[in-house]
N, C-alpha and C positions, 0 to 999 in steps of 0.2 A: 694685617689687622682687619681690613675690609672683608676679606674672604672668611675670616673667623666669625665675624658678625653675620655674614651671609649664611654660614653653616648653622649658627645658633638660631637664626630666624627660621631657617628651613627645617631643622631637626629639633627645635626646642620643644614642640608639643609632644612628639613621640618620646623624647627623653624624659619629660615630666611624667608622662603616663607610665613609662617603664619604671622609673624611680618609685612612683606611688605603688605600683603593683609589687615591686620587690619589698618595700617596707611593709606592705599589708600582708604579704605571704610569709614574712620572716617569723611572725608570731605563730602562724600555723605550722611552719616547719619545726620550730622549737617544741611545740606540743607533740608533733609527730615523732621527733627524736626521743622525747621523754617517754612516750608510749612504747616505742620499740625497745628502749632500754628496760622498761618495766617488764615487758613481755619476755625479753631475754633472761632477766633475773628469775621470773616465774618458771620458765622452761628449765633453767639450770637447777633450780631447787627440786624439780620433779625427777631429774635424771639421777 
């Protein structure tokens, strides 16, 4: 248990930053996927 708390105190800040960045990037990734899907539909219509 002590070692787990030690890891949390040592790596807590990087884990919070990584989680924040992942949450923030999720919206952008969803928009990117939607744009790629739209582009694929447009290209398929022209072929």
